[in-house]
DRENPA-3360 file (N, C-alpha, C; in nm, 2 decimals, always signed):
BEGIN
1 = MIDYIQGH = -4.93/+0.67/+0.59/-4.87/+0.67/+0.73/-4.96/+0.59/+0.82 ~ -4.90/+0.52/+0.92/-4.97/+0.43/+1.01/-4.96/+0.49/+1.15 ~ -5.08/+0.51/+1.21/-5.09/+0.56/+1.34/-5.13/+0.45/+1.43 ~ -5.03/+0.38/+1.49/-5.06/+0.26/+1.58/-5.13/+0.30/+1.70 ~ -5.11/+0.42/+1.75/-5.17/+0.45/+1.88/-5.32/+0.47/+1.86 ~ -5.36/+0.54/+1.75/-5.50/+0.56/+1.72/-5.57/+0.42/+1.68 ~ -5.49/+0.34/+1.61/-5.54/+0.21/+1.57/-5.50/+0.16/+1.44 ~ -5.47/+0.03/+1.44/-5.42/-0.03/+1.31/-5.44/-0.18/+1.32;
9 = TLLINKPL = -5.46/-0.25/+1.21/-5.47/-0.40/+1.20/-5.35/-0.45/+1.14 ~ -5.29/-0.55/+1.20/-5.17/-0.61/+1.15/-5.20/-0.76/+1.12 ~ -5.15/-0.81/+1.01/-5.15/-0.95/+0.97/-5.02/-1.01/+0.99 ~ -5.01/-1.10/+1.09/-4.88/-1.16/+1.13/-4.88/-1.31/+1.10 ~ -4.77/-1.35/+1.04/-4.74/-1.50/+1.02/-4.68/-1.55/+1.15 ~ -4.77/-1.61/+1.24/-4.72/-1.65/+1.37/-4.62/-1.77/+1.35 ~ -4.51/-1.76/+1.42/-4.41/-1.87/+1.41/-4.45/-1.99/+1.49 ~ -4.40/-2.10/+1.45/-4.42/-2.23/+1.52/-4.36/-2.21/+1.66;
17 = RWTSFDVV = -4.43/-2.26/+1.76/-4.39/-2.27/+1.90/-4.41/-2.13/+1.97 ~ -4.44/-2.03/+1.91/-4.48/-1.90/+1.97/-4.63/-1.92/+2.01 ~ -4.66/-1.86/+2.13/-4.80/-1.85/+2.16/-4.85/-1.72/+2.10 ~ -4.99/-1.71/+2.08/-5.04/-1.59/+2.03/-5.01/-1.47/+2.12 ~ -5.00/-1.49/+2.25/-4.97/-1.38/+2.34/-4.82/-1.34/+2.32 ~ -4.74/-1.44/+2.29/-4.59/-1.40/+2.26/-4.59/-1.30/+2.15 ~ -4.67/-1.32/+2.05/-4.67/-1.22/+1.93/-4.72/-1.09/+1.98 ~ -4.83/-1.09/+2.06/-4.88/-0.96/+2.11/-4.78/-0.89/+2.19;
25 = KKIRNTLR = -4.72/-0.96/+2.28/-4.62/-0.90/+2.37/-4.50/-0.84/+2.29 ~ -4.45/-0.92/+2.19/-4.34/-0.87/+2.11/-4.38/-0.74/+2.04 ~ -4.50/-0.74/+1.98/-4.54/-0.62/+1.91/-4.56/-0.50/+2.00 ~ -4.63/-0.53/+2.12/-4.65/-0.42/+2.22/-4.51/-0.36/+2.26 ~ -4.42/-0.44/+2.30/-4.29/-0.39/+2.34/-4.22/-0.32/+2.23 ~ -4.23/-0.37/+2.11/-4.16/-0.30/+1.99/-4.22/-0.16/+1.97 ~ -4.36/-0.15/+1.98/-4.43/-0.02/+1.96/-4.40/+0.07/+2.08 ~ -4.40/+0.02/+2.20/-4.37/+0.11/+2.31/-4.23/+0.17/+2.30;
33 = SALKVKKI = -4.13/+0.09/+2.26/-4.00/+0.14/+2.25/-3.98/+0.24/+2.13 ~ -4.04/+0.20/+2.02/-4.03/+0.28/+1.90/-4.10/+0.42/+1.91 ~ -4.22/+0.41/+1.97/-4.30/+0.53/+1.98/-4.27/+0.61/+2.11 ~ -4.19/+0.55/+2.20/-4.16/+0.61/+2.33/-4.28/+0.65/+2.41 ~ -4.37/+0.55/+2.42/-4.49/+0.56/+2.51/-4.49/+0.45/+2.61 ~ -4.56/+0.48/+2.72/-4.56/+0.38/+2.83/-4.66/+0.27/+2.80 ~ -4.78/+0.31/+2.74/-4.88/+0.21/+2.72/-4.94/+0.22/+2.58 ~ -4.97/+0.11/+2.52/-5.04/+0.10/+2.39/-5.12/-0.03/+2.39;
41 = KVGHAGTL = -5.25/-0.01/+2.35/-5.33/-0.13/+2.35/-5.30/-0.22/+2.23 ~ -5.28/-0.35/+2.25/-5.25/-0.45/+2.15/-5.33/-0.58/+2.19 ~ -5.40/-0.63/+2.09/-5.47/-0.76/+2.12/-5.47/-0.84/+1.99 ~ -5.50/-0.97/+2.00/-5.51/-1.06/+1.89/-5.66/-1.11/+1.87 ~ -5.69/-1.15/+1.75/-5.82/-1.20/+1.72/-5.82/-1.34/+1.67 ~ -5.84/-1.43/+1.77/-5.84/-1.58/+1.73/-5.71/-1.64/+1.76 ~ -5.71/-1.72/+1.87/-5.58/-1.78/+1.92/-5.54/-1.89/+1.83 ~ -5.41/-1.90/+1.81/-5.34/-2.01/+1.75/-5.26/-2.09/+1.85;
49 = DPLADGLL = -5.27/-2.22/+1.86/-5.19/-2.30/+1.95/-5.04/-2.28/+1.92 ~ -4.95/-2.30/+2.02/-4.81/-2.29/+1.99/-4.76/-2.38/+1.88 ~ -4.82/-2.50/+1.87/-4.78/-2.60/+1.77/-4.84/-2.57/+1.63 ~ -4.91/-2.46/+1.61/-4.97/-2.42/+1.49/-4.90/-2.29/+1.44 ~ -4.89/-2.27/+1.31/-4.84/-2.14/+1.26/-4.94/-2.08/+1.17 ~ -4.91/-1.97/+1.11/-5.00/-1.91/+1.01/-5.06/-1.78/+1.05 ~ -5.17/-1.74/+0.99/-5.22/-1.61/+1.00/-5.28/-1.58/+1.14 ~ -5.23/-1.46/+1.20/-5.28/-1.41/+1.33/-5.31/-1.26/+1.30;
57 = IVCTGKFT = -5.43/-1.22/+1.33/-5.47/-1.08/+1.32/-5.44/-1.01/+1.46 ~ -5.36/-0.91/+1.45/-5.33/-0.83/+1.57/-5.38/-0.69/+1.55 ~ -5.45/-0.64/+1.65/-5.50/-0.50/+1.65/-5.43/-0.41/+1.75 ~ -5.42/-0.28/+1.72/-5.36/-0.19/+1.81/-5.46/-0.07/+1.83 ~ -5.44/+0.00/+1.94/-5.52/+0.12/+1.97/-5.67/+0.09/+1.97 ~ -5.74/+0.18/+1.91/-5.89/+0.17/+1.91/-5.94/+0.05/+1.83 ~ -5.85/+0.00/+1.74/-5.89/-0.11/+1.66/-5.90/-0.24/+1.74 ~ -5.86/-0.24/+1.87/-5.88/-0.36/+1.95/-6.03/-0.38/+1.98;
65 = KRVNEFQA = -6.11/-0.28/+1.95/-6.25/-0.30/+1.97/-6.31/-0.39/+1.86 ~ -6.23/-0.41/+1.75/-6.28/-0.49/+1.64/-6.24/-0.64/+1.65 ~ -6.17/-0.67/+1.76/-6.12/-0.81/+1.78/-6.24/-0.91/+1.77 ~ -6.35/-0.89/+1.84/-6.46/-0.98/+1.83/-6.52/-1.00/+1.69 ~ -6.52/-0.89/+1.62/-6.56/-0.89/+1.48/-6.47/-0.98/+1.39 ~ -6.34/-0.97/+1.41/-6.25/-1.06/+1.33/-6.26/-1.20/+1.38 ~ -6.27/-1.22/+1.51/-6.28/-1.36/+1.56/-6.40/-1.44/+1.51 ~ -6.51/-1.36/+1.48/-6.63/-1.43/+1.43/-6.63/-1.47/+1.29;
73 = QEKEYIAE = -6.52/-1.44/+1.22/-6.52/-1.47/+1.07/-6.47/-1.61/+1.05 ~ -6.51/-1.66/+0.93/-6.47/-1.79/+0.88/-6.32/-1.81/+0.88 ~ -6.27/-1.93/+0.91/-6.13/-1.96/+0.91/-6.10/-2.07/+0.81 ~ -5.98/-2.07/+0.76/-5.93/-2.17/+0.67/-5.80/-2.23/+0.72 ~ -5.78/-2.36/+0.71/-5.66/-2.42/+0.76/-5.61/-2.53/+0.67 ~ -5.48/-2.55/+0.67/-5.42/-2.67/+0.61/-5.37/-2.75/+0.72 ~ -5.42/-2.87/+0.73/-5.38/-2.96/+0.85/-5.33/-3.09/+0.80 ~ -5.24/-3.15/+0.89/-5.19/-3.28/+0.87/-5.24/-3.37/+0.98;
81 = FTLGATTP = -5.31/-3.48/+0.95/-5.35/-3.58/+1.05/-5.26/-3.70/+1.04 ~ -5.22/-3.75/+1.15/-5.14/-3.87/+1.15/-5.23/-3.99/+1.20 ~ -5.25/-4.09/+1.12/-5.34/-4.20/+1.16/-5.26/-4.30/+1.24 ~ -5.34/-4.38/+1.31/-5.28/-4.50/+1.38/-5.23/-4.47/+1.52 ~ -5.26/-4.35/+1.58/-5.22/-4.32/+1.71/-5.31/-4.21/+1.77 ~ -5.32/-4.20/+1.90/-5.38/-4.08/+1.96/-5.29/-4.02/+2.07 ~ -5.32/-3.90/+2.11/-5.26/-3.83/+2.22/-5.36/-3.77/+2.31 ~ -5.34/-3.75/+2.44/-5.44/-3.69/+2.52/-5.48/-3.55/+2.48;
89 = SYDLETKI = -5.39/-3.47/+2.42/-5.42/-3.34/+2.37/-5.47/-3.33/+2.23 ~ -5.47/-3.44/+2.16/-5.51/-3.46/+2.02/-5.41/-3.40/+1.93 ~ -5.30/-3.36/+1.98/-5.19/-3.31/+1.89/-5.05/-3.35/+1.95 ~ -4.94/-3.28/+1.91/-4.81/-3.32/+1.96/-4.77/-3.26/+2.09 ~ -4.86/-3.19/+2.15/-4.83/-3.12/+2.28/-4.81/-3.23/+2.39 ~ -4.87/-3.35/+2.38/-4.86/-3.46/+2.47/-4.81/-3.58/+2.39 ~ -4.76/-3.68/+2.46/-4.71/-3.80/+2.40/-4.82/-3.90/+2.36 ~ -4.79/-3.98/+2.27/-4.88/-4.08/+2.22/-4.92/-4.17/+2.34;
97 = NDTFNYNH = -5.05/-4.19/+2.35/-5.10/-4.28/+2.46/-5.17/-4.41/+2.41 ~ -5.19/-4.42/+2.28/-5.25/-4.54/+2.23/-5.21/-4.55/+2.08 ~ -5.20/-4.67/+2.03/-5.17/-4.70/+1.89/-5.28/-4.79/+1.83 ~ -5.30/-4.78/+1.70/-5.41/-4.85/+1.63/-5.36/-4.90/+1.50 ~ -5.43/-5.00/+1.45/-5.40/-5.05/+1.31/-5.46/-4.95/+1.21 ~ -5.40/-4.92/+1.10/-5.45/-4.84/+1.00/-5.44/-4.90/+0.86 ~ -5.40/-5.03/+0.85/-5.38/-5.10/+0.73/-5.51/-5.12/+0.65 ~ -5.62/-5.12/+0.72/-5.75/-5.14/+0.66/-5.80/-5.02/+0.59;
105 = INLKMLQN = -5.74/-4.90/+0.61/-5.79/-4.78/+0.56/-5.75/-4.76/+0.41 ~ -5.85/-4.73/+0.32/-5.82/-4.70/+0.18/-5.87/-4.57/+0.14 ~ -5.84/-4.52/+0.02/-5.88/-4.39/-0.02/-6.03/-4.37/-0.02 ~ -6.11/-4.47/-0.06/-6.26/-4.46/-0.05/-6.31/-4.44/+0.09 ~ -6.25/-4.50/+0.19/-6.29/-4.48/+0.32/-6.26/-4.34/+0.37 ~ -6.14/-4.29/+0.33/-6.10/-4.16/+0.36/-6.20/-4.05/+0.30 ~ -6.24/-4.07/+0.18/-6.33/-3.98/+0.11/-6.47/-3.98/+0.17 ~ -6.51/-4.10/+0.21/-6.64/-4.12/+0.28/-6.64/-4.05/+0.41;
113 = NVRSMTGN = -6.53/-4.06/+0.48/-6.52/-4.00/+0.61/-6.52/-3.85/+0.60 ~ -6.45/-3.80/+0.50/-6.45/-3.65/+0.48/-6.60/-3.60/+0.46 ~ -6.67/-3.67/+0.38/-6.81/-3.63/+0.35/-6.90/-3.62/+0.47 ~ -6.87/-3.71/+0.57/-6.95/-3.72/+0.69/-6.91/-3.61/+0.79 ~ -6.80/-3.53/+0.76/-6.75/-3.43/+0.86/-6.77/-3.29/+0.81 ~ -6.87/-3.27/+0.72/-6.90/-3.13/+0.68/-7.04/-3.10/+0.73 ~ -7.07/-2.97/+0.73/-7.20/-2.92/+0.78/-7.19/-2.89/+0.93 ~ -7.31/-2.89/+1.00/-7.31/-2.87/+1.14/-7.26/-2.99/+1.22;
121 = LLQSPPIF = -7.17/-2.98/+1.31/-7.11/-3.09/+1.39/-7.12/-3.05/+1.54 ~ -7.16/-3.14/+1.62/-7.15/-3.12/+1.76/-7.01/-3.17/+1.81 ~ -6.93/-3.08/+1.85/-6.79/-3.11/+1.88/-6.76/-3.10/+2.03 ~ -6.67/-3.19/+2.07/-6.62/-3.19/+2.21/-6.48/-3.12/+2.20 ~ -6.46/-3.01/+2.27/-6.32/-2.95/+2.27/-6.22/-3.04/+2.34 ~ -6.10/-3.03/+2.31/-6.00/-3.12/+2.37/-5.99/-3.08/+2.52 ~ -5.96/-3.18/+2.61/-5.94/-3.16/+2.75/-5.82/-3.06/+2.77 ~ -5.72/-3.07/+2.68/-5.61/-2.97/+2.69/-5.64/-2.85/+2.61;
129 = SAIKQDGK = -5.73/-2.77/+2.66/-5.77/-2.64/+2.60/-5.80/-2.54/+2.71 ~ -5.81/-2.41/+2.66/-5.82/-2.30/+2.76/-5.97/-2.27/+2.78 ~ -6.06/-2.35/+2.73/-6.20/-2.32/+2.75/-6.24/-2.34/+2.90 ~ -6.32/-2.24/+2.95/-6.36/-2.25/+3.09/-6.48/-2.33/+3.11 ~ -6.48/-2.42/+3.21/-6.60/-2.50/+3.24/-6.61/-2.50/+3.40 ~ -6.72/-2.46/+3.45/-6.74/-2.45/+3.59/-6.63/-2.37/+3.66 ~ -6.59/-2.26/+3.60/-6.49/-2.17/+3.66/-6.35/-2.21/+3.64 ~ -6.32/-2.32/+3.58/-6.18/-2.36/+3.56/-6.15/-2.39/+3.41;
137 = RLYEYART = -6.03/-2.37/+3.37/-5.98/-2.40/+3.23/-5.98/-2.55/+3.22 ~ -6.02/-2.60/+3.10/-6.01/-2.75/+3.09/-5.88/-2.81/+3.11 ~ -5.77/-2.74/+3.07/-5.64/-2.79/+3.09/-5.60/-2.80/+3.23 ~ -5.67/-2.73/+3.32/-5.64/-2.74/+3.46/-5.69/-2.87/+3.52 ~ -5.81/-2.91/+3.47/-5.86/-3.05/+3.50/-5.77/-3.15/+3.45 ~ -5.72/-3.14/+3.33/-5.63/-3.24/+3.27/-5.51/-3.26/+3.34 ~ -5.45/-3.15/+3.39/-5.32/-3.15/+3.46/-5.33/-3.21/+3.59 ~ -5.44/-3.21/+3.66/-5.46/-3.27/+3.79/-5.52/-3.41/+3.78;
145 = GENVKIKK = -5.56/-3.45/+3.66/-5.61/-3.58/+3.64/-5.76/-3.59/+3.68 ~ -5.82/-3.48/+3.70/-5.96/-3.48/+3.74/-6.06/-3.51/+3.63 ~ -6.15/-3.60/+3.65/-6.25/-3.63/+3.54/-6.35/-3.52/+3.53 ~ -6.38/-3.48/+3.41/-6.48/-3.38/+3.39/-6.56/-3.42/+3.26 ~ -6.69/-3.40/+3.26/-6.76/-3.43/+3.13/-6.76/-3.30/+3.05 ~ -6.70/-3.30/+2.94/-6.68/-3.18/+2.86/-6.81/-3.15/+2.78 ~ -6.85/-3.03/+2.79/-6.97/-2.99/+2.72/-6.95/-2.97/+2.57 ~ -7.03/-3.03/+2.49/-7.02/-3.02/+2.34/-7.07/-2.89/+2.29;
153 = RMVYISKF = -7.02/-2.85/+2.18/-7.08/-2.73/+2.12/-7.09/-2.74/+1.97 ~ -7.18/-2.67/+1.91/-7.20/-2.68/+1.76/-7.10/-2.59/+1.69 ~ -7.04/-2.66/+1.58/-6.96/-2.58/+1.49/-7.00/-2.61/+1.35 ~ -6.95/-2.53/+1.25/-7.00/-2.55/+1.12/-6.87/-2.57/+1.03 ~ -6.87/-2.68/+0.95/-6.75/-2.71/+0.86/-6.81/-2.69/+0.72 ~ -6.77/-2.59/+0.65/-6.82/-2.57/+0.52/-6.74/-2.64/+0.41 ~ -6.61/-2.67/+0.44/-6.53/-2.74/+0.35/-6.43/-2.83/+0.42 ~ -6.42/-2.96/+0.38/-6.32/-3.05/+0.43/-6.28/-3.14/+0.32;
161 = EIIKVEMP = -6.16/-3.11/+0.26/-6.11/-3.19/+0.15/-5.97/-3.24/+0.16 ~ -5.95/-3.36/+0.10/-5.82/-3.42/+0.11/-5.73/-3.36/+0.00 ~ -5.61/-3.32/+0.05/-5.51/-3.26/-0.04/-5.41/-3.36/-0.09 ~ -5.36/-3.44/+0.01/-5.26/-3.54/-0.02/-5.27/-3.65/+0.09 ~ -5.24/-3.78/+0.04/-5.23/-3.89/+0.13/-5.10/-3.96/+0.12 ~ -5.03/-3.97/+0.23/-4.90/-4.05/+0.23/-4.91/-4.12/+0.37 ~ -4.98/-4.23/+0.37/-5.01/-4.31/+0.49/-4.88/-4.33/+0.58 ~ -4.90/-4.30/+0.71/-5.02/-4.27/+0.78/-5.07/-4.13/+0.79;
169 = KVCVKIVC = -5.01/-4.04/+0.70/-5.04/-3.90/+0.71/-5.14/-3.86/+0.60 ~ -5.24/-3.78/+0.64/-5.34/-3.73/+0.55/-5.34/-3.58/+0.56 ~ -5.32/-3.51/+0.45/-5.32/-3.36/+0.45/-5.45/-3.31/+0.40 ~ -5.52/-3.22/+0.47/-5.65/-3.18/+0.44/-5.66/-3.02/+0.44 ~ -5.76/-2.97/+0.37/-5.80/-2.83/+0.38/-5.93/-2.82/+0.45 ~ -5.94/-2.73/+0.55/-6.07/-2.72/+0.63/-6.11/-2.57/+0.63 ~ -6.23/-2.55/+0.60/-6.29/-2.41/+0.62/-6.40/-2.43/+0.72 ~ -6.40/-2.35/+0.83/-6.49/-2.37/+0.94/-6.53/-2.24/+1.01;
177 = SKGTYIRS = -6.62/-2.26/+1.10/-6.67/-2.15/+1.18/-6.58/-2.12/+1.30 ~ -6.61/-2.00/+1.36/-6.54/-1.97/+1.49/-6.56/-2.08/+1.59 ~ -6.45/-2.10/+1.67/-6.46/-2.20/+1.78/-6.44/-2.34/+1.75 ~ -6.41/-2.37/+1.62/-6.38/-2.51/+1.58/-6.24/-2.55/+1.62 ~ -6.23/-2.67/+1.68/-6.10/-2.72/+1.72/-6.06/-2.82/+1.61 ~ -5.95/-2.79/+1.54/-5.90/-2.88/+1.44/-5.85/-3.01/+1.50 ~ -5.79/-2.99/+1.62/-5.74/-3.11/+1.70/-5.85/-3.21/+1.72 ~ -5.97/-3.16/+1.75/-6.09/-3.25/+1.78/-6.13/-3.31/+1.65;
185 = LAHTFGKN = -6.13/-3.24/+1.54/-6.16/-3.30/+1.41/-6.07/-3.41/+1.37 ~ -5.94/-3.39/+1.41/-5.84/-3.50/+1.38/-5.87/-3.63/+1.46 ~ -5.91/-3.61/+1.59/-5.94/-3.72/+1.68/-6.07/-3.79/+1.62 ~ -6.17/-3.72/+1.58/-6.29/-3.77/+1.53/-6.26/-3.85/+1.40 ~ -6.18/-3.79/+1.32/-6.14/-3.84/+1.19/-6.09/-3.99/+1.20 ~ -6.00/-4.00/+1.30/-5.94/-4.13/+1.32/-6.04/-4.23/+1.38 ~ -6.12/-4.18/+1.47/-6.22/-4.27/+1.54/-6.32/-4.32/+1.44 ~ -6.36/-4.23/+1.34/-6.46/-4.28/+1.24/-6.41/-4.39/+1.15;
193 = LKSGAYLS = -6.27/-4.39/+1.14/-6.21/-4.49/+1.06/-6.17/-4.62/+1.13 ~ -6.23/-4.63/+1.26/-6.20/-4.74/+1.35/-6.04/-4.76/+1.37 ~ -5.98/-4.64/+1.38/-5.84/-4.63/+1.41/-5.82/-4.52/+1.51 ~ -5.71/-4.45/+1.50/-5.69/-4.33/+1.58/-5.62/-4.23/+1.49 ~ -5.62/-4.10/+1.54/-5.55/-3.99/+1.46/-5.52/-3.88/+1.56 ~ -5.42/-3.81/+1.53/-5.39/-3.68/+1.60/-5.34/-3.58/+1.50 ~ -5.35/-3.45/+1.54/-5.31/-3.34/+1.46/-5.16/-3.33/+1.47 ~ -5.09/-3.34/+1.35/-4.94/-3.33/+1.35/-4.89/-3.20/+1.30;
201 = KLTRTRIG = -4.97/-3.13/+1.22/-4.93/-3.00/+1.16/-5.05/-2.92/+1.14 ~ -5.04/-2.79/+1.16/-5.15/-2.70/+1.13/-5.11/-2.56/+1.09 ~ -5.16/-2.51/+0.98/-5.13/-2.37/+0.94/-5.27/-2.30/+0.91 ~ -5.29/-2.19/+0.97/-5.41/-2.11/+0.94/-5.38/-2.02/+0.82 ~ -5.45/-2.04/+0.71/-5.43/-1.97/+0.58/-5.52/-1.85/+0.55 ~ -5.63/-1.85/+0.63/-5.72/-1.74/+0.60/-5.81/-1.71/+0.72 ~ -5.85/-1.58/+0.74/-5.95/-1.54/+0.84/-6.04/-1.44/+0.76 ~ -6.16/-1.48/+0.73/-6.25/-1.39/+0.65/-6.19/-1.36/+0.52;
209 = NFELAQAT = -6.16/-1.24/+0.48/-6.10/-1.20/+0.36/-5.95/-1.18/+0.37 ~ -5.90/-1.20/+0.49/-5.75/-1.18/+0.51/-5.68/-1.31/+0.48 ~ -5.57/-1.30/+0.40/-5.50/-1.42/+0.36/-5.36/-1.43/+0.42 ~ -5.31/-1.55/+0.44/-5.18/-1.56/+0.50/-5.07/-1.50/+0.41 ~ -5.10/-1.50/+0.27/-5.00/-1.44/+0.18/-4.98/-1.29/+0.21 ~ -5.08/-1.23/+0.27/-5.07/-1.08/+0.31/-4.99/-1.06/+0.44 ~ -4.96/-1.16/+0.51/-4.91/-1.15/+0.64/-4.76/-1.12/+0.64 ~ -4.71/-1.06/+0.75/-4.57/-1.02/+0.77/-4.51/-1.11/+0.88;
217 = DIQDFIDS = -4.39/-1.16/+0.86/-4.31/-1.23/+0.96/-4.28/-1.13/+1.08 ~ -4.28/-1.18/+1.20/-4.27/-1.10/+1.32/-4.13/-1.02/+1.31 ~ -4.03/-1.09/+1.27/-3.90/-1.03/+1.27/-3.89/-0.92/+1.16 ~ -3.96/-0.94/+1.05/-3.97/-0.83/+0.95/-4.04/-0.71/+1.00 ~ -4.15/-0.74/+1.08/-4.22/-0.62/+1.14/-4.13/-0.54/+1.23 ~ -4.05/-0.61/+1.31/-3.96/-0.54/+1.41/-3.86/-0.46/+1.33 ~ -3.80/-0.53/+1.23/-3.69/-0.46/+1.15/-3.74/-0.34/+1.07 ~ -3.87/-0.34/+1.04/-3.93/-0.23/+0.95/-3.93/-0.10/+1.02;
225 = FSNSIESD = -3.90/-0.09/+1.15/-3.91/+0.03/+1.23/-3.78/+0.12/+1.21 ~ -3.68/+0.06/+1.16/-3.55/+0.14/+1.14/-3.58/+0.26/+1.05 ~ -3.55/+0.38/+1.11/-3.55/+0.51/+1.03/-3.69/+0.53/+0.97 ~ -3.80/+0.49/+1.04/-3.93/+0.50/+0.98/-4.02/+0.59/+1.07 ~ -3.97/+0.64/+1.18/-4.06/+0.72/+1.27/-4.03/+0.87/+1.26 ~ -4.14/+0.94/+1.24/-4.14/+1.09/+1.23/-4.14/+1.15/+1.37 ~ -4.11/+1.28/+1.38/-4.10/+1.34/+1.51/-4.24/+1.35/+1.58 ~ -4.35/+1.34/+1.51/-4.48/+1.34/+1.57/-4.53/+1.20/+1.61;
233 = GRILI = -4.44/+1.10/+1.59/-4.48/+0.97/+1.64/-4.54/+0.88/+1.53 ~ -4.58/+0.94/+1.41/-4.63/+0.86/+1.31/-4.52/+0.78/+1.24 ~ -4.56/+0.66/+1.19/-4.47/+0.57/+1.13/-4.49/+0.55/+0.98 ~ -4.39/+0.57/+0.90/-4.40/+0.57/+0.76/-4.38/+0.43/+0.70 ~ -4.46/+0.34/+0.75/-4.46/+0.20/+0.69/-4.60/+0.15/+0.68;
% end
């Protein structure tokens, strides 16, 4: 039996174009309605951008105290980089702002580039991100066109391997530390090749020991409440 009010950890396969907060809101409203309570704590551990899908850890009740613990764990992603162009957001949230030649890039160059992008890296977060600097979110500076020098931060990339190449698209698997921006890795990847690149697809496949294969689709979670609630509020799922 699951007691969501006392606390539970959910593994959700976040749909494309949903924000992480959209998932939290949907789960909170579903639980409030099903359990007939006014309030229930629900939070997520590790934001996924709207244009990314994959594993999102959602905690309820007292388990929300474990959010920081889950956020600190190693992450694994499958990403698609598109070479030959850049965008201000480093992904498809914004339109292409520059194009580059990529005909000079061969497999050996790609493999050498990958080797240079593992270990400790000093990374600049994208200007279109929610990180606060001097009291403002970076995307607020971006939207007003205000110039700001973005503070770099150290991240750790334990694995960066090429899965498939269909130029100009390169599919990679990345295992990294908390706080790593895959969008920034895409931008750097293109820059290192004397070209450009942006993140065109992203799926989070693992957080610590939690795998995407264990996750539930949000609609399946909602549907699972039919005829599953006992009179004392416990849920038989």
